[in-house]
VEXDREN-2710 file (C-alpha; in Angstrom, 1 decimal):
% VEXDREN-2710
k/r/px/py/pz
1/MET/14.4/-22.2/9.1
2/ALA/13.2/-24.2/6.0
3/ALA/15.5/-24.9/2.9
4/THR/14.9/-26.5/-0.4
5/ALA/17.1/-27.3/-3.5
6/PHE/16.4/-23.7/-4.7
7/GLY/17.7/-22.2/-1.5
8/TYR/16.3/-20.8/1.7
9/VAL/12.7/-20.1/1.9
10/GLY/12.5/-18.6/5.4
11/VAL/10.3/-19.7/8.4
12/LEU/7.2/-21.4/7.1
13/VAL/3.9/-21.8/8.9
14/SER/1.3/-24.4/7.7
15/ASP/-1.6/-21.8/8.0
16/PRO/-1.1/-19.3/5.1
17/TRP/-3.2/-16.6/6.9
18/LEU/-1.0/-17.0/9.9
19/GLN/2.1/-16.9/7.9
20/ASN/1.0/-13.5/6.3
21/GLN/0.7/-11.8/9.6
22/PHE/4.4/-11.6/9.9
23/THR/7.5/-10.6/8.0
24/GLN/10.4/-13.1/7.8
25/VAL/12.2/-10.8/10.2
26/GLU/9.5/-11.0/12.7
27/LEU/9.1/-14.8/12.3
28/ARG/12.7/-15.5/12.8
29/SER/12.8/-13.3/15.9
30/LEU/9.7/-15.0/17.3
31/LYS/10.9/-18.5/16.4
32/SER/14.0/-18.0/18.5
33/GLN/11.9/-16.7/21.5
34/TYR/9.6/-19.6/21.2
35/LEU/12.6/-22.1/21.2
36/ALA/14.1/-20.3/24.2
37/MET/10.9/-20.7/26.1
38/ARG/10.4/-24.3/25.1
39/ASP/13.9/-25.2/26.2
40/LEU/13.3/-23.8/29.6
41/SER/10.4/-26.1/30.2
42/ASP/10.6/-27.6/33.6
43/GLY/12.1/-31.2/33.7
44/GLY/12.0/-31.4/29.9
45/MET/8.3/-31.8/30.0
46/LYS/6.4/-30.8/27.0
47/MET/5.2/-27.1/27.2
48/THR/1.4/-26.7/27.3
49/ALA/-0.9/-23.9/26.1
50/ALA/-1.2/-22.9/29.7
51/ASP/2.5/-22.7/30.3
52/LEU/3.0/-20.7/27.2
53/ALA/0.1/-18.2/27.9
54/GLY/1.5/-17.6/31.5
55/ARG/5.1/-17.0/30.3
56/MET/4.1/-14.8/27.4
57/SER/2.1/-12.5/29.7
58/ASP/4.8/-12.5/32.4
59/LEU/7.5/-11.6/30.1
60/LYS/5.3/-8.9/28.4
61/LEU/6.3/-10.5/25.0
62/ALA/4.0/-8.3/22.9
63/GLY/5.3/-5.1/24.4
64/GLY/2.8/-4.4/27.2
65/SER/1.7/-5.5/30.7
66/LEU/-1.6/-7.2/31.5
67/SER/-3.8/-6.5/34.6
68/ASP/-5.0/-9.6/36.5
69/GLU/-8.4/-9.3/34.9
70/GLU/-6.8/-9.1/31.4
71/ARG/-4.5/-12.1/32.2
72/GLY/-7.4/-14.1/33.1
73/SER/-9.3/-13.1/30.0
74/PHE/-6.3/-13.9/28.0
75/ARG/-5.9/-17.4/29.2
76/ASP/-9.6/-18.0/29.1
77/SER/-9.6/-17.1/25.2
78/PHE/-7.8/-20.6/24.7
79/PRO/-10.4/-23.4/25.5
80/ASP/-7.8/-26.2/25.6
81/LEU/-5.0/-25.1/27.9
82/GLY/-3.6/-28.5/28.1
83/GLN/-2.8/-28.9/24.5
84/PRO/0.9/-29.0/23.5
85/ALA/2.2/-25.6/22.6
86/ASP/3.6/-25.7/19.1
87/PHE/5.0/-22.7/17.3
88/GLU/1.7/-21.9/15.5
89/LEU/-0.2/-21.7/18.8
90/PHE/2.6/-19.4/20.1
91/LEU/2.1/-17.1/17.1
92/ARG/-1.7/-17.1/17.7
93/MET/-1.1/-16.2/21.3
94/TYR/1.2/-13.5/20.3
95/LEU/-1.4/-11.8/18.1
96/LYS/-4.0/-12.3/20.8
97/LEU/-1.7/-10.6/23.4
98/GLN/-1.1/-7.8/21.1
99/GLY/-4.9/-7.2/21.0
100/HIS/-5.0/-7.2/24.9
101/THR/-2.0/-4.9/25.2
102/GLY/-2.9/-2.5/22.4
103/THR/0.7/-2.5/21.1
104/LYS/-0.3/-1.6/17.5
105/ASN/0.0/2.2/17.0
106/SER/-3.6/3.2/16.4
107/SER/-2.7/6.7/15.2
108/ALA/-0.6/5.5/12.3
109/PHE/-2.7/5.5/9.1
110/LEU/-0.8/3.0/7.0
111/LYS/1.4/0.9/9.0
112/ALA/-0.4/-1.4/11.4
113/ALA/-2.4/-4.6/10.6
114/THR/-6.1/-4.7/10.9
115/THR/-5.9/-8.5/10.6
116/THR/-5.3/-9.3/14.3
117/LEU/-7.5/-11.9/16.1
118/LEU/-9.5/-9.1/17.6
119/HIS/-11.6/-7.5/14.7
120/THR/-13.0/-4.4/16.3
121/ILE/-14.1/-1.2/14.5
122/SER/-14.7/2.3/15.6
123/GLU/-18.3/3.5/15.0
124/SER/-17.0/7.1/14.9
125/GLU/-14.6/6.1/12.1
126/LYS/-17.1/4.3/10.2
127/ALA/-19.6/7.3/10.5
128/SER/-16.8/9.7/9.3
129/TYR/-15.9/7.5/6.2
130/VAL/-19.7/7.2/5.4
131/GLU/-20.0/11.0/5.5
132/HIS/-16.9/11.4/3.4
133/ILE/-18.4/8.9/0.8
134/ASN/-21.7/10.7/0.9
135/ASN/-20.1/14.0/0.1
136/TYR/-17.9/12.9/-2.7
137/LEU/-20.0/10.4/-4.5
138/ALA/-23.4/12.1/-4.2
139/GLY/-23.4/13.0/-7.8
140/ASP/-22.5/9.6/-9.2
141/GLU/-25.2/8.3/-11.7
142/PHE/-24.9/4.5/-10.7
143/LEU/-24.7/5.2/-7.0
144/LYS/-27.5/7.7/-6.7
145/LYS/-30.0/5.1/-5.5
146/ILE/-27.9/4.1/-2.5
147/ILE/-26.3/7.4/-1.5
148/PRO/-26.6/8.9/1.0
149/ILE/-25.7/5.9/3.1
150/ASP/-27.0/5.8/6.7
151/PRO/-23.8/6.0/9.0
152/LEU/-25.8/4.6/11.9
153/THR/-26.2/1.1/10.2
154/ASP/-23.9/-1.4/8.5
155/ASP/-25.3/-0.6/5.1
156/LEU/-21.8/0.5/4.0
157/PHE/-20.6/-3.1/4.2
158/GLU/-23.5/-4.5/2.2
159/ILE/-23.1/-1.8/-0.5
160/ALA/-19.4/-2.6/-0.8
161/LYS/-19.9/-6.1/-1.6
162/ASP/-20.3/-5.7/-5.3
163/GLY/-17.1/-3.7/-5.6
164/VAL/-18.6/-0.8/-7.5
165/LEU/-18.4/1.7/-4.5
166/MET/-14.9/0.9/-3.8
167/CYS/-13.8/1.4/-7.4
168/LYS/-15.4/4.7/-7.6
169/LEU/-13.9/5.8/-4.3
170/ILE/-10.5/5.0/-5.8
171/ASN/-11.3/7.3/-8.8
172/VAL/-12.2/10.1/-6.3
173/ALA/-8.8/9.7/-4.6
174/VAL/-6.8/9.6/-7.8
175/PRO/-8.9/10.5/-10.8
176/GLY/-8.4/8.3/-13.8
177/THR/-7.0/5.3/-12.1
178/ILE/-9.8/3.1/-13.2
179/ASP/-11.6/3.3/-16.6
180/GLU/-15.1/3.2/-15.3
181/ARG/-16.3/1.5/-18.5
182/ALA/-14.7/-1.6/-17.4
183/ILE/-16.5/-1.8/-14.0
184/ASN/-19.3/-4.4/-13.9
185/THR/-22.3/-2.3/-13.0
186/LYS/-25.3/-4.5/-13.7
187/ALA/-28.1/-4.3/-11.2
188/LEU/-27.5/-7.9/-10.2
189/LEU/-23.9/-9.3/-10.6
190/ASN/-23.0/-12.9/-10.7
191/PRO/-20.1/-14.2/-8.4
192/TRP/-17.6/-14.0/-11.3
193/GLU/-18.5/-10.3/-11.9
194/ARG/-18.3/-9.3/-8.4
195/ASN/-14.9/-11.1/-8.1
196/GLU/-13.7/-9.1/-11.1
197/ASN/-14.7/-5.9/-9.6
198/HIS/-12.9/-6.6/-6.3
199/THR/-9.8/-7.9/-8.2
200/LEU/-9.8/-4.5/-10.0
201/CYS/-10.3/-2.7/-6.7
202/LEU/-7.4/-4.4/-5.0
203/ASN/-4.9/-4.1/-7.8
204/SER/-6.0/-0.4/-8.4
205/ALA/-5.6/0.3/-4.7
206/LYS/-2.1/-1.1/-4.8
207/ALA/-1.3/1.1/-7.8
208/ILE/-2.2/4.3/-5.9
209/GLY/-0.1/3.5/-2.9
210/CYS/-2.4/1.4/-0.6
211/THR/-1.0/-1.5/1.3
212/VAL/-3.5/-4.3/1.6
213/VAL/-1.9/-7.5/2.8
214/ASN/-4.3/-10.1/3.8
215/ILE/-7.3/-8.6/2.1
216/GLY/-8.7/-10.9/-0.6
217/THR/-11.5/-10.6/-2.9
218/GLU/-13.5/-12.9/-0.8
219/ASP/-13.1/-10.7/2.2
220/LEU/-14.6/-7.7/0.2
221/ILE/-17.4/-9.9/-1.2
222/GLU/-18.4/-10.9/2.3
223/GLY/-18.1/-7.2/3.5
224/ARG/-15.8/-7.9/6.5
225/PRO/-16.0/-4.6/8.3
226/HIS/-12.5/-4.3/9.7
227/LEU/-10.9/-5.0/6.4
228/VAL/-13.4/-2.8/4.4
229/LEU/-12.9/0.1/6.7
230/GLY/-9.1/-0.4/6.6
231/LEU/-9.0/-0.1/2.8
232/ILE/-11.4/2.8/2.8
233/SER/-9.3/4.7/5.3
234/GLN/-6.2/4.3/3.2
235/ILE/-8.0/5.5/-0.1
236/ILE/-9.5/8.5/1.7
237/LYS/-6.0/9.4/3.1
238/ILE/-4.6/9.3/-0.3
239/GLN/-7.1/11.6/-1.6
240/LEU/-6.8/14.2/1.3
241/LEU/-3.0/14.2/1.2
242/ALA/-2.7/14.5/-2.5
243/ASP/-2.1/18.3/-2.5
244/VAL/0.2/18.3/0.5
245/ASN/3.5/18.7/-1.5
246/LEU/5.3/21.4/-3.3
247/LYS/4.4/20.3/-6.8
248/LYS/0.6/20.7/-6.1
249/THR/0.9/23.5/-3.6
250/PRO/4.0/25.7/-4.4
251/LEU/2.8/28.2/-1.7
252/LEU/4.3/25.7/0.8
253/VAL/7.6/27.3/0.1
254/GLU/6.6/29.9/2.7
255/LEU/7.4/27.3/5.4
256/VAL/11.1/27.4/4.6
257/GLU/13.8/30.0/4.8
258/GLU/16.8/28.6/3.0
259/ASN/17.3/26.4/-0.1
260/LYS/18.6/23.4/2.0
261/ASP/15.3/23.7/4.0
262/LEU/13.5/23.6/0.6
263/ASP/15.3/20.3/-0.3
264/GLU/14.2/18.8/3.0
265/LEU/10.8/19.9/2.5
266/MET/10.4/18.5/-0.9
267/ASN/11.5/14.9/0.6
268/LEU/9.1/15.0/3.7
269/ALA/6.3/12.7/3.9
270/PRO/2.9/14.4/3.6
271/GLU/2.0/13.8/7.2
272/LYS/5.3/15.6/8.2
273/ILE/4.6/18.5/5.9
274/LEU/1.1/18.9/7.5
275/LEU/2.7/18.9/11.0
276/LYS/5.2/21.5/9.8
277/TRP/2.4/23.6/8.2
278/MET/0.3/23.3/11.3
279/ASN/3.1/24.5/13.6
280/PHE/3.8/27.4/11.2
281/GLN/0.2/28.6/11.6
282/LEU/0.1/28.0/15.3
283/LYS/3.3/30.0/15.7
284/LYS/1.7/32.9/14.0
285/GLY/-1.3/32.7/16.4
286/GLY/1.0/32.7/19.5
287/TYR/0.5/29.0/20.4
288/SER/3.3/28.0/22.8
289/ARG/3.5/24.3/22.2
290/THR/4.9/22.4/19.1
291/VAL/2.6/19.7/17.8
292/THR/4.7/16.6/16.9
293/ASN/2.0/14.0/16.4
294/PHE/-1.7/13.8/15.5
295/SER/-2.6/12.0/18.6
296/SER/-1.5/13.1/22.2
297/ASP/-0.5/16.6/21.2
298/VAL/-3.9/17.3/19.9
299/LYS/-6.0/15.4/22.2
300/ASP/-7.2/18.4/24.3
301/ALA/-8.2/20.3/21.0
302/GLU/-6.4/23.5/22.0
303/ALA/-4.2/23.4/19.0
304/TYR/-7.2/22.9/16.7
305/THR/-9.0/25.8/18.4
306/CYS/-6.0/28.1/17.8
307/LEU/-5.5/26.9/14.3
308/LEU/-9.2/27.3/13.3
309/ASN/-9.3/30.9/14.8
310/ILE/-6.2/31.8/12.9
311/LEU/-7.5/30.4/9.5
312/ALA/-11.1/31.4/9.9
313/PRO/-11.3/34.4/12.2
314/GLU/-14.6/35.6/10.7
315/HIS/-16.2/32.5/12.2
316/SER/-14.5/32.6/15.6
317/SER/-16.7/33.1/18.6
318/GLY/-13.9/32.7/21.2
319/SER/-16.0/30.4/23.1
320/SER/-13.9/27.3/22.6
321/VAL/-10.8/29.0/24.1
322/THR/-12.5/29.5/27.4
323/VAL/-13.9/26.0/27.7
324/LYS/-11.9/23.8/30.1
325/ASP/-13.4/20.4/29.4
326/SER/-11.5/18.9/26.7
327/LEU/-14.5/16.9/25.3
328/GLU/-16.7/20.1/25.2
329/ARG/-13.9/22.0/23.5
330/ALA/-13.5/19.3/20.8
331/LYS/-17.2/19.5/20.0
332/LEU/-16.9/23.4/19.7
333/VAL/-14.0/22.9/17.4
334/LEU/-15.8/20.5/15.1
335/GLU/-18.8/22.7/15.0
336/HIS/-16.4/25.6/14.2
337/ALA/-14.7/23.6/11.5
338/GLU/-18.0/22.6/9.8
339/ARG/-18.7/26.3/8.9
340/MET/-15.4/26.2/6.9
341/VAL/-15.0/22.6/5.8
342/GLU/-18.0/20.7/4.6
343/GLY/-18.1/17.1/5.6
344/SER/-15.0/17.0/7.7
345/THR/-14.2/13.8/9.5
346/ASN/-13.3/13.5/13.1
347/LEU/-10.1/11.8/12.5
348/ASN/-7.0/13.8/13.3
349/LEU/-5.0/13.5/10.2
350/ALA/-8.0/13.6/7.9
351/PHE/-9.3/16.7/9.9
352/VAL/-6.2/18.6/9.4
353/ALA/-5.8/17.6/5.8
354/HIS/-9.4/18.9/5.2
355/ILE/-8.5/22.3/6.7
356/PHE/-5.4/22.5/4.5
357/GLN/-7.4/21.7/1.4
358/LYS/-10.1/24.4/2.1
359/ARG/-8.0/27.1/3.7
360/ASN/-4.2/26.7/4.1
361/GLY/-3.5/30.3/5.1
362/LEU/-0.4/30.6/3.0
363/SER/0.4/33.9/1.4
364/SER/0.3/34.2/-2.4
365/LYS/2.9/37.0/-1.9
366/ALA/5.6/34.5/-0.7
367/LYS/8.6/33.9/-2.7
368/GLN/7.8/31.6/-5.7
369/ILE/9.8/28.7/-7.0
370/THR/10.0/27.8/-10.6
371/ILE/8.7/24.6/-12.2
372/PHE/12.3/23.5/-12.6
373/GLU/12.8/23.7/-8.8
374/THR/9.9/21.4/-7.9
375/MET/9.7/19.0/-10.9
376/GLU/11.9/16.0/-11.4
377/ASP/12.9/14.7/-14.7
378/ILE/9.5/13.4/-16.0
379/GLN/10.9/10.0/-16.9
380/VAL/12.8/9.6/-13.7
381/SER/9.8/10.8/-11.6
382/ARG/7.4/8.3/-13.3
383/GLU/9.8/5.3/-12.8
384/GLU/10.2/6.4/-9.2
385/ARG/6.5/6.3/-8.7
386/VAL/6.3/2.7/-10.2
387/PHE/9.0/1.3/-7.9
388/ARG/7.8/3.2/-4.9
389/MET/4.2/1.8/-5.3
390/TRP/5.6/-1.7/-5.9
391/ILE/7.8/-1.6/-2.9
392/ASN/4.9/-0.3/-0.7
393/SER/2.7/-3.2/-2.0
394/LEU/5.1/-5.8/-0.4
395/GLY/4.0/-4.9/3.0
396/ILE/7.4/-4.0/4.5
397/SER/7.5/-2.3/8.0
398/THR/8.3/1.3/6.5
399/TYR/6.1/3.2/4.1
400/VAL/8.1/4.6/1.3
401/ASN/7.4/8.3/0.4
402/ASN/10.5/8.9/-1.7
403/ILE/12.7/6.2/-3.3
404/PHE/15.8/8.4/-3.5
405/GLU/15.6/9.5/0.2
406/ASP/14.0/6.6/2.1
407/LEU/16.2/4.0/0.6
408/ARG/19.5/5.7/1.5
409/ASP/20.1/3.8/4.7
410/GLY/19.7/0.4/2.9
411/TRP/17.1/-0.9/5.4
412/ILE/14.1/-0.8/3.1
413/LEU/16.1/-2.4/0.3
414/LEU/17.1/-5.3/2.7
415/GLU/13.4/-5.7/3.7
416/THR/12.5/-5.8/0.0
417/ILE/15.1/-8.4/-0.8
418/ASP/13.9/-10.5/2.2
419/LYS/10.3/-10.4/0.8
420/ILE/11.3/-11.4/-2.7
421/SER/14.0/-13.8/-1.7
422/PRO/13.5/-14.9/2.0
423/GLY/16.5/-16.0/4.0
424/THR/19.2/-14.2/1.8
425/VAL/19.7/-11.3/4.2
426/CYS/22.1/-11.6/7.2
427/TRP/20.1/-9.6/9.7
428/LYS/22.7/-10.1/12.5
429/THR/25.1/-7.6/10.5
430/THR/22.5/-5.0/9.7
431/SER/21.6/-1.8/11.4
432/ARG/18.0/-0.8/12.0
433/PRO/16.8/2.8/11.7
434/PRO/17.3/5.3/13.0
435/ILE/20.9/5.1/11.9
436/LYS/23.1/7.9/13.0
437/MET/26.5/6.7/12.0
438/PRO/27.1/7.0/8.1
439/PHE/29.3/3.9/8.1
440/ARG/26.4/1.8/9.3
441/LYS/24.3/2.9/6.4
442/VAL/27.1/2.0/4.1
443/GLU/27.3/-1.4/5.6
444/ASN/23.6/-2.0/5.0
445/CYS/24.0/-0.8/1.5
446/ASN/27.1/-2.9/0.8
447/GLN/25.0/-6.0/1.7
448/VAL/22.3/-5.0/-0.6
449/VAL/24.9/-4.9/-3.4
450/LYS/26.5/-8.1/-2.4
451/ILE/23.2/-10.0/-2.2
452/GLY/22.1/-8.3/-5.6
453/LYS/25.2/-9.7/-7.3
454/GLN/24.6/-13.2/-5.8
455/LEU/21.2/-13.0/-7.3
456/LYS/22.8/-12.0/-10.6
457/PHE/21.4/-8.6/-10.7
458/SER/23.2/-6.1/-13.0
459/LEU/25.0/-3.9/-10.7
460/VAL/28.1/-2.9/-12.5
461/ASN/30.0/-0.1/-11.0
462/VAL/27.3/0.2/-8.2
463/ALA/28.7/0.5/-4.6
464/GLY/26.9/0.8/-1.3
465/ASN/28.1/4.3/-1.0
466/ASP/26.2/5.3/-4.2
467/ILE/22.9/4.4/-2.5
468/VAL/23.8/6.2/0.7
469/GLN/24.6/9.4/-1.4
470/GLY/21.2/9.2/-3.0
471/ASN/22.6/8.6/-6.6
472/LYS/19.1/8.6/-8.4
473/LYS/20.1/6.8/-11.4
474/LEU/21.9/4.1/-9.6
475/ILE/19.1/3.6/-7.0
476/LEU/16.7/3.1/-10.0
477/VAL/19.1/0.6/-11.5
478/ASP/18.9/-1.3/-8.2
479/ALA/15.2/-0.8/-7.7
480/ILE/14.5/-1.9/-11.3
481/GLN/15.6/-5.4/-10.6
482/HIS/12.3/-6.2/-8.9
483/PRO/9.2/-5.1/-10.8
484/PRO/6.3/-7.6/-10.1
485/THR/5.2/-9.9/-12.8
486/VAL/5.8/-13.5/-13.9
487/LYS/6.2/-16.7/-12.1
488/GLU/8.9/-18.7/-14.0
489/SER/7.7/-22.1/-12.9
490/GLU/4.1/-21.7/-14.0
491/ILE/4.8/-20.7/-17.7
492/SER/5.9/-22.8/-20.5
493/PHE/9.7/-22.4/-20.3
494/PRO/10.7/-25.1/-17.7
495/GLY/14.5/-25.1/-17.1
496/LYS/15.5/-22.0/-18.8
497/ASP/15.6/-18.2/-18.0
498/ILE/12.8/-16.3/-19.8
499/THR/14.1/-13.5/-22.0
500/ASP/12.4/-10.6/-23.4
501/VAL/12.4/-12.3/-26.8
502/ASP/10.4/-15.3/-25.3
503/ILE/7.9/-12.8/-23.9
504/LEU/7.6/-11.1/-27.3
505/ASN/7.1/-14.4/-29.2
506/TRP/4.5/-15.6/-26.6
507/ALA/2.5/-12.5/-26.9
508/ASN/2.6/-12.6/-30.8
509/ASN/1.6/-16.3/-30.9
510/LYS/-1.2/-15.9/-28.4
511/VAL/-2.8/-13.1/-30.5
512/LYS/-2.3/-15.1/-33.7
513/ASP/-3.9/-18.2/-32.1
514/SER/-6.9/-16.1/-31.2
515/GLY/-7.5/-15.3/-34.8
516/ARG/-6.4/-11.6/-34.7
517/ARG/-4.0/-10.0/-37.0
518/SER/-2.1/-7.6/-34.6
519/HIS/1.6/-8.2/-34.4
520/ILE/4.6/-6.3/-33.1
521/GLU/8.3/-6.6/-34.0
522/SER/9.6/-5.6/-30.5
523/LEU/8.5/-4.2/-27.1
524/LYS/9.4/-0.8/-28.4
525/ASP/7.2/-1.0/-31.6
526/LYS/5.6/2.4/-31.9
527/THR/2.4/0.8/-33.0
528/LEU/1.8/-0.3/-29.5
529/SER/0.9/3.3/-28.7
530/ASN/-2.7/2.8/-30.2
531/GLY/-3.3/0.0/-27.7
532/ILE/-4.9/-2.5/-30.2
533/PHE/-2.2/-5.2/-29.8
534/PHE/-2.5/-5.2/-25.9
535/LEU/-6.4/-5.3/-26.2
536/SER/-6.0/-8.2/-28.6
537/LEU/-3.7/-9.9/-26.2
538/LEU/-6.0/-9.5/-23.3
539/SER/-8.9/-10.7/-25.4
540/ALA/-6.9/-13.8/-26.3
541/VAL/-6.3/-14.5/-22.6
542/ALA/-9.8/-14.0/-21.5
543/PRO/-12.2/-13.5/-24.4
544/ARG/-15.1/-11.8/-22.4
545/ALA/-12.7/-9.3/-20.8
546/VAL/-12.6/-6.8/-23.6
547/ASP/-15.8/-5.0/-24.9
548/TRP/-14.7/-4.2/-28.4
549/THR/-17.6/-1.7/-28.7
550/LEU/-15.5/0.5/-26.2
551/VAL/-12.3/0.3/-28.2
552/LYS/-11.2/3.1/-30.3
553/SER/-9.3/3.0/-33.5
554/GLY/-6.3/5.0/-31.9
555/GLU/-6.0/7.4/-34.7
556/THR/-5.9/10.4/-32.5
557/GLU/-4.2/11.2/-29.3
558/ASP/-7.5/11.2/-27.2
559/GLU/-8.6/7.8/-28.7
560/ARG/-5.1/6.4/-28.0
561/LYS/-5.2/7.7/-24.3
562/LEU/-8.8/6.1/-23.8
563/ASN/-7.5/2.8/-25.2
564/ALA/-4.4/3.0/-22.9
565/SER/-6.6/3.6/-19.8
566/TYR/-9.0/0.7/-20.8
567/ILE/-5.9/-1.7/-21.3
568/ILE/-4.6/-0.9/-17.8
569/THR/-8.1/-1.3/-16.1
570/VAL/-8.9/-4.6/-18.0
571/ALA/-5.5/-6.0/-17.1
572/ARG/-6.0/-5.2/-13.4
573/LYS/-9.5/-6.6/-13.5
574/LEU/-8.0/-9.9/-14.7
575/GLY/-5.6/-10.0/-11.9
576/CYS/-2.5/-8.3/-13.2
577/SER/-0.6/-6.4/-10.6
578/ILE/0.8/-3.4/-12.6
579/PHE/1.8/0.1/-11.7
580/LEU/2.3/1.7/-15.1
581/LEU/0.4/4.8/-16.3
582/PRO/-1.5/5.4/-19.6
583/GLU/1.4/7.6/-20.6
584/ASP/3.8/4.7/-20.5
585/ILE/1.8/3.1/-23.2
586/LEU/1.4/6.2/-25.2
587/GLU/5.2/6.7/-25.3
588/VAL/5.9/3.0/-25.5
589/ASN/8.2/2.9/-22.4
590/GLN/9.9/-0.3/-23.1
591/LYS/10.5/-1.4/-19.6
592/MET/6.8/-0.7/-18.7
593/MET/5.8/-2.7/-21.8
594/LEU/7.9/-5.6/-20.7
595/THR/6.2/-5.7/-17.2
596/LEU/2.7/-5.3/-18.8
597/VAL/3.1/-8.1/-21.2
598/ALA/4.9/-10.3/-18.6
599/SER/2.0/-9.7/-16.1
600/ILE/-0.6/-10.8/-18.7
601/MET/1.7/-13.8/-19.5
602/PHE/1.6/-14.8/-15.8
603/ARG/-2.2/-14.3/-15.7
604/CYS/-2.5/-16.6/-18.6
605/SER/-0.7/-19.3/-16.8
606/ARG/-3.4/-19.6/-14.2
607/PRO/-7.0/-20.9/-14.5
608/SER/-9.5/-18.2/-15.3
609/PRO/-12.8/-17.8/-13.4
610/GLU/-14.7/-19.1/-16.3
611/ASP/-12.9/-22.4/-16.2
612/SER/-13.7/-23.0/-12.4
613/SER/-16.7/-23.7/-10.4
614/GLY/-16.4/-20.4/-8.6
615/PRO/-14.4/-17.1/-8.4
616/SER/-10.7/-17.7/-8.3
617/ASP/-8.2/-16.0/-6.1
618/THR/-6.5/-13.2/-7.8
619/ASP/-3.0/-11.6/-7.6
620/GLY/-4.7/-8.8/-5.8
621/GLY/-5.6/-10.7/-2.6
622/ALA/-5.5/-14.4/-2.3
623/HIS/-5.1/-15.8/1.2
624/ARG/-2.1/-17.7/0.3
625/ARG/1.7/-17.1/0.1
626/THR/3.1/-17.1/-3.5
627/PRO/6.8/-18.2/-3.7
628/PRO/9.0/-15.4/-5.0
629/PRO/10.0/-16.3/-8.6
630/ARG/12.4/-14.6/-10.9
631/LEU/12.2/-13.6/-14.5
632/ARG/15.6/-12.5/-16.0
633/ARG/16.3/-10.4/-19.0
634/ARG/19.7/-11.0/-20.4
635/ARG/20.8/-8.4/-22.8
636/ALA/23.7/-5.9/-23.0
637/GLY/24.2/-5.1/-19.4
638/ALA/20.4/-5.3/-18.4
639/ASP/19.2/-8.0/-16.1
640/TYR/15.7/-7.4/-14.7
641/SER/14.3/-9.8/-12.1
642/LEU/10.6/-9.7/-12.0
643/ARG/8.7/-10.9/-9.0
644/THR/5.3/-11.6/-7.7
645/THR/4.2/-11.1/-4.2
646/THR/1.3/-11.1/-1.8
647/LEU/-0.4/-7.9/-0.7
648/PRO/0.6/-5.8/2.3
649/LYS/-1.2/-4.7/5.5
650/THR/-3.7/-2.0/6.3
651/LEU/-4.9/-0.2/9.5
652/LEU/-7.2/2.4/10.9
653/PRO/-6.5/5.9/12.4
654/ALA/-7.4/7.4/15.7
655/ASP/-10.3/9.6/16.5
656/VAL/-10.0/13.4/17.3
657/VAL/-10.3/12.7/21.1
END
């Protein structure tokens, strides 16, 4: 455990890539296991790589057992077995052992890392993603020369190298995320322009809910297959699950019988809703089993056969029901589905999501719910989205679908604190989910509040039980302490806390020094809604970033919205990690204005690509670990701590069979 004059910084590893493969919780656990193995070394002799490899495989340290052949292969993968076994070698062996035992959950779509030492990809997954891209981007004017992409080749990875395809795919998943006017689309891009596109891609991917730890702009520029596919899989998943909720598909109310069940349905993750919907339809068709996952329960394709016969009886031949061989039955299922769902993939979750999109089988005669029953307060809902996306960008072990529900046991908040301030959480006294006893949840949340007060967060009248009870306002107060922006040590205010007045003065001075006349009185100045000040600030930070021929006067609502979209895209293109929406600028949401200006301020503190000999790393994916700084806002009961972080992890899904 390393410590500095500024406090604990956690377990440190000299290799930044290796450091980013693990959370601090995992590193502490692995460090203790390594020390225990080293202390047991025979006769006090130094432990070698050979000793370590044998002990790790014997103890099934990565969670699985090895055959004799796999054990030999594992040992042979390390050429110098006589070298001293330090902690970093232990970590590399741990990752290698995970690859041999297959302990990563291959059916989870968002929560396993692709960045193990074994970079393998599934050809069927690649073909499915290519087919999806060909279907949804076929009409794009810029991409028409390269689409359709051949799924039997590696053309996808070559095409992805300029960043245009990935940015376009993000806009398919969540329309309007990227203002395509800001994408560099020349026939031949220079290295800085490619870097800008990939920076925009990574920051935009985070903003829509992707987790992309250990993916940097250089990885995408080089077209590394496992990382490119990992990011594409997440983007496609977000697109396919966009309508799997009560807000977008009110007919889902048919799945519940009582109001309490309705509340539960509103808080379910999209994957859980899909399972609930699938079992609802299967029950109507007389299917006897309950599907609990998208892997083993659907492996024989019987559930798919029944589901498709229920939803599309006009296309049913009945042949797939009588086929005993599971592979042949799966082929018939896919052939059956293609008549109903154009371009469906052979990935289970995506496959079911496609079916739901095209024909969900829900009755329009079912009881209806009003907009007031399904819609949260607009402002609260928008802020919930911002903090949810940010927490997911940290790469914690649990993907957050709903701030108000998923944070109630305190565990995710503790993981978040550990990310932004390593070493402050006492893990020995915490309870890991699933937590059945309510008092254990309160204990976790009490520690959250205690640490928050130690870090000087504003938590007046907030108790652990408030978080457990799902008090939305108070949870937002807790979550708002950590929006990601400025690194205090890298901007020109050494030795003092940065206030919102400092940020305001910096922005006005920056614009003035650039020769432009824009000026604001505060971060709630209504003139901010036309976007001219922000564009002037971005231009002052990076003169070539803003194309003023695209900027509107902001006199009408439509012009202001175009400017707001352009501001967010340009800021992300420059490396700002921001999660606000154009509506936040149009309405001059003061908290979001603070995070936007502070992000630009942080970007200004770093060298720009034009000043270096090559593309610089961006906030969206550098292969390095950024210390977690804090920006404090001291004012009438408000104390916001703004942090910067690295990006989180990705993974790939399983095939149908």
